[in-house]
N, CA, C and O atoms as a CHARMM CRD file, in Angstrom:
* protein
*
  312
    1    1 UNK  N     86.24900 106.90700 100.15600 PROA 1      0.00000
    2    1 UNK  CA    87.57900 106.77700 100.71700 PROA 1      0.00000
    3    1 UNK  C     88.55800 106.15600  99.73200 PROA 1      0.00000
    4    1 UNK  O     89.73900 106.50200  99.73200 PROA 1      0.00000
    5    2 UNK  N     88.08500 105.25400  98.90100 PROA 2      0.00000
    6    2 UNK  CA    88.99700 104.57900  97.98600 PROA 2      0.00000
    7    2 UNK  C     89.37600 105.42800  96.79000 PROA 2      0.00000
    8    2 UNK  O     90.27100 105.05300  96.03300 PROA 2      0.00000
    9    3 UNK  N     88.71800 106.56500  96.60000 PROA 3      0.00000
   10    3 UNK  CA    89.01300 107.41100  95.44300 PROA 3      0.00000
   11    3 UNK  C     90.17200 108.37800  95.68000 PROA 3      0.00000
   12    3 UNK  O     90.47200 109.19500  94.80900 PROA 3      0.00000
   13    4 UNK  N     90.81800 108.30600  96.82300 PROA 4      0.00000
   14    4 UNK  CA    91.93600 109.19100  97.14700 PROA 4      0.00000
   15    4 UNK  C     93.08300 108.96100  96.17000 PROA 4      0.00000
   16    4 UNK  O     93.43900 107.82000  95.87400 PROA 4      0.00000
   17    5 UNK  N     93.66100 110.05700  95.67000 PROA 5      0.00000
   18    5 UNK  CA    94.84500 109.97400  94.80200 PROA 5      0.00000
   19    5 UNK  C     96.07500 109.96200  95.71000 PROA 5      0.00000
   20    5 UNK  O     96.45600 110.99900  96.25300 PROA 5      0.00000
   21    6 UNK  N     96.68800 108.80500  95.87400 PROA 6      0.00000
   22    6 UNK  CA    97.81900 108.65700  96.80200 PROA 6      0.00000
   23    6 UNK  C     98.99100 109.53900  96.39700 PROA 6      0.00000
   24    6 UNK  O     99.78100 109.94000  97.25200 PROA 6      0.00000
   25    7 UNK  N     99.11800 109.84800  95.11400 PROA 7      0.00000
   26    7 UNK  CA   100.19200 110.72300  94.66400 PROA 7      0.00000
   27    7 UNK  C    100.01600 112.15900  95.09700 PROA 7      0.00000
   28    7 UNK  O    100.97500 112.93000  95.11500 PROA 7      0.00000
   29    8 UNK  N     98.78800 112.52700  95.45000 PROA 8      0.00000
   30    8 UNK  CA    98.49800 113.89700  95.86700 PROA 8      0.00000
   31    8 UNK  C     98.49900 114.04900  97.38300 PROA 8      0.00000
   32    8 UNK  O     98.26300 115.14300  97.89700 PROA 8      0.00000
   33    9 UNK  N     98.76000 112.97000  98.09600 PROA 9      0.00000
   34    9 UNK  CA    98.72900 112.99600  99.55800 PROA 9      0.00000
   35    9 UNK  C    100.14700 112.91500 100.09900 PROA 9      0.00000
   36    9 UNK  O    100.92100 112.05100  99.68700 PROA 9      0.00000
   37   10 UNK  N    100.48800 113.79600 101.00700 PROA 10     0.00000
   38   10 UNK  CA   101.80300 113.74600 101.65100 PROA 10     0.00000
   39   10 UNK  C    101.84100 112.55600 102.60700 PROA 10     0.00000
   40   10 UNK  O    100.96700 112.41600 103.46300 PROA 10     0.00000
   41   11 UNK  N    102.84400 111.70600 102.46200 PROA 11     0.00000
   42   11 UNK  CA   102.95200 110.50200 103.29700 PROA 11     0.00000
   43   11 UNK  C    102.91800 110.83600 104.77700 PROA 11     0.00000
   44   11 UNK  O    102.34400 110.08700 105.56700 PROA 11     0.00000
   45   12 UNK  N    103.53100 111.96100 105.16700 PROA 12     0.00000
   46   12 UNK  CA   103.56400 112.31100 106.58900 PROA 12     0.00000
   47   12 UNK  C    102.19500 112.70800 107.13800 PROA 12     0.00000
   48   12 UNK  O    102.02600 112.80400 108.35400 PROA 12     0.00000
   49   13 UNK  N    101.22200 112.93900 106.26600 PROA 13     0.00000
   50   13 UNK  CA    99.87600 113.27400 106.73800 PROA 13     0.00000
   51   13 UNK  C     99.02900 112.02300 106.98000 PROA 13     0.00000
   52   13 UNK  O     97.93500 112.10500 107.53800 PROA 13     0.00000
   53   14 UNK  N     99.53900 110.87100 106.55900 PROA 14     0.00000
   54   14 UNK  CA    98.81600 109.61300 106.73800 PROA 14     0.00000
   55   14 UNK  C     99.26100 108.92300 108.02000 PROA 14     0.00000
   56   14 UNK  O    100.41800 109.05600 108.41800 PROA 14     0.00000
   57   15 UNK  N     98.36400 108.18700 108.67500 PROA 15     0.00000
   58   15 UNK  CA    98.77000 107.45000 109.87600 PROA 15     0.00000
   59   15 UNK  C     99.75700 106.34400 109.51400 PROA 15     0.00000
   60   15 UNK  O     99.54400 105.60900 108.54900 PROA 15     0.00000
   61   16 UNK  N    100.83500 106.22500 110.28800 PROA 16     0.00000
   62   16 UNK  CA   101.86200 105.20800 110.04000 PROA 16     0.00000
   63   16 UNK  C    101.49900 103.94200 110.82000 PROA 16     0.00000
   64   16 UNK  O    101.41600 103.96400 112.04800 PROA 16     0.00000
   65   17 UNK  N    101.28500 102.85300 110.10700 PROA 17     0.00000
   66   17 UNK  CA   100.88200 101.59800 110.74200 PROA 17     0.00000
   67   17 UNK  C    102.03800 100.61500 110.89300 PROA 17     0.00000
   68   17 UNK  O    101.81600  99.46900 111.28300 PROA 17     0.00000
   69   18 UNK  N    103.26100 101.03400 110.59400 PROA 18     0.00000
   70   18 UNK  CA   104.38900 100.10300 110.62800 PROA 18     0.00000
   71   18 UNK  C    104.64000  99.52000 112.01400 PROA 18     0.00000
   72   18 UNK  O    105.15900  98.40800 112.11700 PROA 18     0.00000
   73   19 UNK  N    104.29800 100.21800 113.06000 PROA 19     0.00000
   74   19 UNK  CA   104.50500  99.69500 114.41100 PROA 19     0.00000
   75   19 UNK  C    103.23500  99.18300 115.06100 PROA 19     0.00000
   76   19 UNK  O    103.23100  98.84500 116.24400 PROA 19     0.00000
   77   20 UNK  N    102.16300  99.12300 114.29700 PROA 20     0.00000
   78   20 UNK  CA   100.87500  98.71400 114.84700 PROA 20     0.00000
   79   20 UNK  C    100.89200  97.23700 115.20900 PROA 20     0.00000
   80   20 UNK  O    101.37500  96.39900 114.44800 PROA 20     0.00000
   81   21 UNK  N    100.36400  96.94000 116.36900 PROA 21     0.00000
   82   21 UNK  CA   100.21700  95.55200 116.79300 PROA 21     0.00000
   83   21 UNK  C     98.73600  95.27900 117.04900 PROA 21     0.00000
   84   21 UNK  O     97.94700  96.19700 117.27300 PROA 21     0.00000
   85   22 UNK  N     98.38500  94.02000 117.01200 PROA 22     0.00000
   86   22 UNK  CA    96.99800  93.63100 117.22800 PROA 22     0.00000
   87   22 UNK  C     96.91300  92.71100 118.43100 PROA 22     0.00000
   88   22 UNK  O     97.73000  91.80600 118.60100 PROA 22     0.00000
   89   23 UNK  N     95.92100  92.95500 119.25300 PROA 23     0.00000
   90   23 UNK  CA    95.68800  92.14600 120.44000 PROA 23     0.00000
   91   23 UNK  C     94.82200  90.95600 120.05300 PROA 23     0.00000
   92   23 UNK  O     93.62600  91.11300 119.81000 PROA 23     0.00000
   93   24 UNK  N     95.41300  89.77500 119.99300 PROA 24     0.00000
   94   24 UNK  CA    94.67900  88.58200 119.58600 PROA 24     0.00000
   95   24 UNK  C     93.64100  88.13800 120.60700 PROA 24     0.00000
   96   24 UNK  O     92.83800  87.24700 120.32900 PROA 24     0.00000
   97   25 UNK  N     93.65200  88.75400 121.78900 PROA 25     0.00000
   98   25 UNK  CA    92.61800  88.44700 122.77400 PROA 25     0.00000
   99   25 UNK  C     91.29300  89.10500 122.37800 PROA 25     0.00000
  100   25 UNK  O     90.22700  88.69400 122.83700 PROA 25     0.00000
  101   26 UNK  N     91.37100  90.13400 121.51900 PROA 26     0.00000
  102   26 UNK  CA    90.16000  90.78800 121.03800 PROA 26     0.00000
  103   26 UNK  C     89.53900  89.97200 119.91400 PROA 26     0.00000
  104   26 UNK  O     90.21900  89.20100 119.23800 PROA 26     0.00000
  105   27 UNK  N     88.24700  90.15200 119.72800 PROA 27     0.00000
  106   27 UNK  CA    87.58100  89.46600 118.62700 PROA 27     0.00000
  107   27 UNK  C     88.03100  90.08300 117.30300 PROA 27     0.00000
  108   27 UNK  O     88.59500  91.17700 117.27600 PROA 27     0.00000
  109   28 UNK  N     87.77900  89.37900 116.22500 PROA 28     0.00000
  110   28 UNK  CA    88.13800  89.88700 114.89200 PROA 28     0.00000
  111   28 UNK  C     87.46400  91.23300 114.65100 PROA 28     0.00000
  112   28 UNK  O     88.09100  92.16300 114.14500 PROA 28     0.00000
  113   29 UNK  N     86.21200  91.33500 115.00600 PROA 29     0.00000
  114   29 UNK  CA    85.45900  92.58100 114.82600 PROA 29     0.00000
  115   29 UNK  C     86.09300  93.73000 115.61700 PROA 29     0.00000
  116   29 UNK  O     86.17500  94.85300 115.11900 PROA 29     0.00000
  117   30 UNK  N     86.53600  93.45400 116.83400 PROA 30     0.00000
  118   30 UNK  CA    87.17400  94.47800 117.66100 PROA 30     0.00000
  119   30 UNK  C     88.52400  94.90000 117.08500 PROA 30     0.00000
  120   30 UNK  O     88.87500  96.07900 117.12400 PROA 30     0.00000
  121   31 UNK  N     89.28400  93.93900 116.54900 PROA 31     0.00000
  122   31 UNK  CA    90.57900  94.27200 115.92800 PROA 31     0.00000
  123   31 UNK  C     90.38000  95.13000 114.68700 PROA 31     0.00000
  124   31 UNK  O     91.12800  96.08100 114.46300 PROA 31     0.00000
  125   32 UNK  N     89.38200  94.80000 113.88400 PROA 32     0.00000
  126   32 UNK  CA    89.08200  95.60600 112.70000 PROA 32     0.00000
  127   32 UNK  C     88.66100  97.00800 113.11500 PROA 32     0.00000
  128   32 UNK  O     89.10300  97.99500 112.52700 PROA 32     0.00000
  129   33 UNK  N     87.82200  97.09200 114.10900 PROA 33     0.00000
  130   33 UNK  CA    87.37600  98.39900 114.60800 PROA 33     0.00000
  131   33 UNK  C     88.55300  99.23100 115.10200 PROA 33     0.00000
  132   33 UNK  O     88.62700 100.42900 114.82900 PROA 33     0.00000
  133   34 UNK  N     89.46400  98.60800 115.82100 PROA 34     0.00000
  134   34 UNK  CA    90.65100  99.29800 116.33000 PROA 34     0.00000
  135   34 UNK  C     91.50600  99.81500 115.17200 PROA 34     0.00000
  136   34 UNK  O     91.99000 100.94600 115.21300 PROA 34     0.00000
  137   35 UNK  N     91.69200  98.98900 114.14300 PROA 35     0.00000
  138   35 UNK  CA    92.45800  99.40200 112.97000 PROA 35     0.00000
  139   35 UNK  C     91.80000 100.59800 112.29000 PROA 35     0.00000
  140   35 UNK  O     92.47300 101.57100 111.95200 PROA 35     0.00000
  141   36 UNK  N     90.49100 100.52500 112.09100 PROA 36     0.00000
  142   36 UNK  CA    89.77200 101.61700 111.42100 PROA 36     0.00000
  143   36 UNK  C     89.81500 102.91000 112.23200 PROA 36     0.00000
  144   36 UNK  O     89.88800 103.99700 111.66000 PROA 36     0.00000
  145   37 UNK  N     89.77000 102.80200 113.54000 PROA 37     0.00000
  146   37 UNK  CA    89.87300 103.99600 114.38000 PROA 37     0.00000
  147   37 UNK  C     91.24200 104.63800 114.25000 PROA 37     0.00000
  148   37 UNK  O     91.36700 105.86000 114.31800 PROA 37     0.00000
  149   38 UNK  N     92.26000 103.82900 114.06600 PROA 38     0.00000
  150   38 UNK  CA    93.62700 104.33800 113.95000 PROA 38     0.00000
  151   38 UNK  C     93.89700 104.95300 112.58400 PROA 38     0.00000
  152   38 UNK  O     94.43100 106.05800 112.49900 PROA 38     0.00000
  153   39 UNK  N     93.53400 104.25200 111.51300 PROA 39     0.00000
  154   39 UNK  CA    93.89800 104.71400 110.17300 PROA 39     0.00000
  155   39 UNK  C     92.87300 105.64200 109.53900 PROA 39     0.00000
  156   39 UNK  O     93.20800 106.39400 108.62400 PROA 39     0.00000
  157   40 UNK  N     91.63800 105.60300 110.00500 PROA 40     0.00000
  158   40 UNK  CA    90.54200 106.42600 109.46400 PROA 40     0.00000
  159   40 UNK  C     90.14500 105.99000 108.05300 PROA 40     0.00000
  160   40 UNK  O     88.95900 105.78700 107.79300 PROA 40     0.00000
  161   41 UNK  N     91.09400 105.84400 107.14800 PROA 41     0.00000
  162   41 UNK  CA    90.80700 105.42600 105.78700 PROA 41     0.00000
  163   41 UNK  C     91.57000 104.12100 105.53400 PROA 41     0.00000
  164   41 UNK  O     92.79400 104.14400 105.40200 PROA 41     0.00000
  165   42 UNK  N     90.86500 102.98000 105.46400 PROA 42     0.00000
  166   42 UNK  CA    91.56200 101.69900 105.31000 PROA 42     0.00000
  167   42 UNK  C     92.23200 101.51800 103.95200 PROA 42     0.00000
  168   42 UNK  O     92.98300 100.56200 103.76100 PROA 42     0.00000
  169   43 UNK  N     91.97700 102.41200 103.01300 PROA 43     0.00000
  170   43 UNK  CA    92.57600 102.30400 101.68200 PROA 43     0.00000
  171   43 UNK  C     93.90300 103.06000 101.57700 PROA 43     0.00000
  172   43 UNK  O     94.70800 102.77000 100.69200 PROA 43     0.00000
  173   44 UNK  N     94.13600 104.02000 102.46700 PROA 44     0.00000
  174   44 UNK  CA    95.36400 104.83600 102.40200 PROA 44     0.00000
  175   44 UNK  C     95.96700 104.98800 103.79200 PROA 44     0.00000
  176   44 UNK  O     95.29900 105.40900 104.73600 PROA 44     0.00000
  177   45 UNK  N     97.24200 104.63700 103.89400 PROA 45     0.00000
  178   45 UNK  CA    97.97400 104.81600 105.14300 PROA 45     0.00000
  179   45 UNK  C     99.45700 104.83300 104.80800 PROA 45     0.00000
  180   45 UNK  O     99.83700 104.76000 103.64000 PROA 45     0.00000
  181   46 UNK  N    100.26700 104.92800 105.80400 PROA 46     0.00000
  182   46 UNK  CA   101.70900 105.03900 105.62200 PROA 46     0.00000
  183   46 UNK  C    102.38700 103.86400 106.32300 PROA 46     0.00000
  184   46 UNK  O    101.96500 103.43700 107.39700 PROA 46     0.00000
  185   47 UNK  N    103.43600 103.35300 105.69900 PROA 47     0.00000
  186   47 UNK  CA   104.25700 102.31600 106.33200 PROA 47     0.00000
  187   47 UNK  C    105.70100 102.76100 106.21100 PROA 47     0.00000
  188   47 UNK  O    106.26500 102.78100 105.11800 PROA 47     0.00000
  189   48 UNK  N    106.30000 103.12000 107.34500 PROA 48     0.00000
  190   48 UNK  CA   107.69400 103.53200 107.35700 PROA 48     0.00000
  191   48 UNK  C    107.99600 104.71800 106.46300 PROA 48     0.00000
  192   48 UNK  O    109.04700 104.75300 105.82400 PROA 48     0.00000
  193   49 UNK  N    107.10300 105.68700 106.40400 PROA 49     0.00000
  194   49 UNK  CA   107.33500 106.89200 105.61900 PROA 49     0.00000
  195   49 UNK  C    106.90000 106.80300 104.16400 PROA 49     0.00000
  196   49 UNK  O    107.07900 107.75400 103.40400 PROA 49     0.00000
  197   50 UNK  N    106.33000 105.66800 103.77100 PROA 50     0.00000
  198   50 UNK  CA   105.88100 105.48500 102.39200 PROA 50     0.00000
  199   50 UNK  C    104.35800 105.41800 102.37000 PROA 50     0.00000
  200   50 UNK  O    103.75600 104.60600 103.07200 PROA 50     0.00000
  201   51 UNK  N    103.74300 106.27000 101.56600 PROA 51     0.00000
  202   51 UNK  CA   102.29600 106.24400 101.41700 PROA 51     0.00000
  203   51 UNK  C    101.86900 104.99200 100.67400 PROA 51     0.00000
  204   51 UNK  O    102.48000 104.61700  99.67300 PROA 51     0.00000
  205   52 UNK  N    100.82000 104.34500 101.16500 PROA 52     0.00000
  206   52 UNK  CA   100.32700 103.10400 100.58100 PROA 52     0.00000
  207   52 UNK  C     98.84200 103.25500 100.28200 PROA 52     0.00000
  208   52 UNK  O     98.07700 103.75200 101.10800 PROA 52     0.00000
  209   53 UNK  N     98.44700 102.82200  99.09800 PROA 53     0.00000
  210   53 UNK  CA    97.03100 102.78000  98.74900 PROA 53     0.00000
  211   53 UNK  C     96.69600 101.35200  98.35200 PROA 53     0.00000
  212   53 UNK  O     97.37500 100.75000  97.52100 PROA 53     0.00000
  213   54 UNK  N     95.65000 100.82300  98.95100 PROA 54     0.00000
  214   54 UNK  CA    95.23300  99.45500  98.68300 PROA 54     0.00000
  215   54 UNK  C     94.01100  99.48500  97.78000 PROA 54     0.00000
  216   54 UNK  O     93.06500 100.23800  98.01400 PROA 54     0.00000
  217   55 UNK  N     94.04500  98.65400  96.74500 PROA 55     0.00000
  218   55 UNK  CA    92.90900  98.49700  95.84600 PROA 55     0.00000
  219   55 UNK  C     92.63200  97.00600  95.69500 PROA 55     0.00000
  220   55 UNK  O     93.55000  96.18600  95.72000 PROA 55     0.00000
  221   56 UNK  N     91.36500  96.67100  95.53900 PROA 56     0.00000
  222   56 UNK  CA    90.95300  95.27900  95.41700 PROA 56     0.00000
  223   56 UNK  C     90.13200  95.08400  94.15100 PROA 56     0.00000
  224   56 UNK  O     89.29800  95.92300  93.80700 PROA 56     0.00000
  225   57 UNK  N     90.36900  93.97900  93.46200 PROA 57     0.00000
  226   57 UNK  CA    89.55400  93.59900  92.31100 PROA 57     0.00000
  227   57 UNK  C     88.37400  92.78200  92.82100 PROA 57     0.00000
  228   57 UNK  O     88.52800  91.95300  93.71800 PROA 57     0.00000
  229   58 UNK  N     87.22000  93.01300  92.26000 PROA 58     0.00000
  230   58 UNK  CA    86.02300  92.28600  92.68800 PROA 58     0.00000
  231   58 UNK  C     86.19500  90.77300  92.56900 PROA 58     0.00000
  232   58 UNK  O     85.71400  90.02300  93.41900 PROA 58     0.00000
  233   59 UNK  N     86.87500  90.32800  91.52100 PROA 59     0.00000
  234   59 UNK  CA    87.00900  88.89000  91.28400 PROA 59     0.00000
  235   59 UNK  C     88.36400  88.34200  91.73600 PROA 59     0.00000
  236   59 UNK  O     88.69400  87.19300  91.44500 PROA 59     0.00000
  237   60 UNK  N     89.14300  89.14900  92.44000 PROA 60     0.00000
  238   60 UNK  CA    90.47800  88.73700  92.84800 PROA 60     0.00000
  239   60 UNK  C     90.48900  87.89100  94.10100 PROA 60     0.00000
  240   60 UNK  O     89.44600  87.65700  94.71200 PROA 60     0.00000
  241   61 UNK  N     91.67700  87.42800  94.48700 PROA 61     0.00000
  242   61 UNK  CA    91.81300  86.62800  95.70900 PROA 61     0.00000
  243   61 UNK  C     91.55800  87.48600  96.94000 PROA 61     0.00000
  244   61 UNK  O     91.60600  88.71500  96.88000 PROA 61     0.00000
  245   62 UNK  N     91.29000  86.82600  98.04400 PROA 62     0.00000
  246   62 UNK  CA    90.99200  87.55300  99.28300 PROA 62     0.00000
  247   62 UNK  C     92.25700  88.21700  99.83000 PROA 62     0.00000
  248   62 UNK  O     93.37200  87.78700  99.53300 PROA 62     0.00000
  249   63 UNK  N     92.07500  89.24800 100.61500 PROA 63     0.00000
  250   63 UNK  CA    93.19600  89.92800 101.25800 PROA 63     0.00000
  251   63 UNK  C     93.95600  88.95500 102.15300 PROA 63     0.00000
  252   63 UNK  O     95.18700  88.97400 102.19300 PROA 63     0.00000
  253   64 UNK  N     93.23200  88.11500 102.85900 PROA 64     0.00000
  254   64 UNK  CA    93.88500  87.14400 103.74200 PROA 64     0.00000
  255   64 UNK  C     94.80900  86.22200 102.94400 PROA 64     0.00000
  256   64 UNK  O     95.92600  85.93900 103.37900 PROA 64     0.00000
  257   65 UNK  N     94.35300  85.75200 101.77900 PROA 65     0.00000
  258   65 UNK  CA    95.19800  84.88900 100.94200 PROA 65     0.00000
  259   65 UNK  C     96.45000  85.62100 100.47900 PROA 65     0.00000
  260   65 UNK  O     97.54400  85.05800 100.51700 PROA 65     0.00000
  261   66 UNK  N     96.30500  86.86600 100.04200 PROA 66     0.00000
  262   66 UNK  CA    97.45000  87.63300  99.55800 PROA 66     0.00000
  263   66 UNK  C     98.43100  87.94400 100.68200 PROA 66     0.00000
  264   66 UNK  O     99.64300  87.86900 100.48000 PROA 66     0.00000
  265   67 UNK  N     97.92500  88.29100 101.86100 PROA 67     0.00000
  266   67 UNK  CA    98.81400  88.56200 102.99300 PROA 67     0.00000
  267   67 UNK  C     99.54800  87.29300 103.42100 PROA 67     0.00000
  268   67 UNK  O    100.73200  87.34100 103.75600 PROA 67     0.00000
  269   68 UNK  N     98.85800  86.17500 103.40900 PROA 68     0.00000
  270   68 UNK  CA    99.50000  84.90200 103.75000 PROA 68     0.00000
  271   68 UNK  C    100.62000  84.60100 102.76400 PROA 68     0.00000
  272   68 UNK  O    101.72000  84.22500 103.16700 PROA 68     0.00000
  273   69 UNK  N    100.34100  84.76600 101.46800 PROA 69     0.00000
  274   69 UNK  CA   101.37700  84.55200 100.44600 PROA 69     0.00000
  275   69 UNK  C    102.57200  85.46700 100.67300 PROA 69     0.00000
  276   69 UNK  O    103.72100  85.03200 100.59600 PROA 69     0.00000
  277   70 UNK  N    102.29600  86.73200 100.95300 PROA 70     0.00000
  278   70 UNK  CA   103.35500  87.70900 101.18100 PROA 70     0.00000
  279   70 UNK  C    104.21900  87.31100 102.37900 PROA 70     0.00000
  280   70 UNK  O    105.44700  87.32600 102.29600 PROA 70     0.00000
  281   71 UNK  N    103.58400  86.96000 103.47300 PROA 71     0.00000
  282   71 UNK  CA   104.33400  86.60700 104.68100 PROA 71     0.00000
  283   71 UNK  C    105.16000  85.34000 104.47100 PROA 71     0.00000
  284   71 UNK  O    106.27300  85.23300 104.98600 PROA 71     0.00000
  285   72 UNK  N    104.63000  84.39300 103.73000 PROA 72     0.00000
  286   72 UNK  CA   105.39900  83.17800 103.44100 PROA 72     0.00000
  287   72 UNK  C    106.61500  83.49500 102.57700 PROA 72     0.00000
  288   72 UNK  O    107.69000  82.93100 102.78100 PROA 72     0.00000
  289   73 UNK  N    106.44400  84.39700 101.61200 PROA 73     0.00000
  290   73 UNK  CA   107.58700  84.79500 100.77000 PROA 73     0.00000
  291   73 UNK  C    108.63700  85.53300 101.61300 PROA 73     0.00000
  292   73 UNK  O    109.83500  85.31100 101.44300 PROA 73     0.00000
  293   74 UNK  N    108.19400  86.39500 102.50600 PROA 74     0.00000
  294   74 UNK  CA   109.13200  87.13200 103.36200 PROA 74     0.00000
  295   74 UNK  C    109.91300  86.15700 104.24200 PROA 74     0.00000
  296   74 UNK  O    111.12300  86.29300 104.42400 PROA 74     0.00000
  297   75 UNK  N    109.21400  85.19800 104.76900 PROA 75     0.00000
  298   75 UNK  CA   109.83600  84.22100 105.66200 PROA 75     0.00000
  299   75 UNK  C    110.89400  83.38400 104.92800 PROA 75     0.00000
  300   75 UNK  O    111.92500  83.03000 105.49800 PROA 75     0.00000
  301   76 UNK  N    110.61900  83.07700 103.65600 PROA 76     0.00000
  302   76 UNK  CA   111.55800  82.25200 102.89500 PROA 76     0.00000
  303   76 UNK  C    112.66100  83.07900 102.23700 PROA 76     0.00000
  304   76 UNK  O    113.57200  82.52600 101.62000 PROA 76     0.00000
  305   77 UNK  N    112.57800  84.40300 102.37000 PROA 77     0.00000
  306   77 UNK  CA   113.63200  85.25800 101.83700 PROA 77     0.00000
  307   77 UNK  C    113.45900  85.63600 100.37800 PROA 77     0.00000
  308   77 UNK  O    114.39800  86.14500  99.76600 PROA 77     0.00000
  309   78 UNK  N    112.29600  85.40400  99.80700 PROA 78     0.00000
  310   78 UNK  CA   112.06300  85.75500  98.39600 PROA 78     0.00000
  311   78 UNK  C    111.64100  87.18700  98.25900 PROA 78     0.00000
  312   78 UNK  O    111.40200  87.65700  97.14600 PROA 78     0.00000
C-alpha cells in the first residue's frame, strides 16, 4: 500500500477524510479500524481535493508527536 505513486493517482479517486470525525467513546482500536475501513489505504487519501501520501522514517518521531506539533502550530497561527 505504501508503494503507491501519489502523482499517478487522481485525487478524486481517493477517499476524502477532511470531514471525518472520530467517536471518542470508541476504543483506540475501534477508531483505527473505522479509519482503515473508510480510507482503505492509510498511506494515501484526499483532504479537501488534494491527494496526500504519508511516509514514515523508521527512526523518526511518532505520528502522534508530529500531529500534536502540527495542531499546536495551527492553534498559534504559525
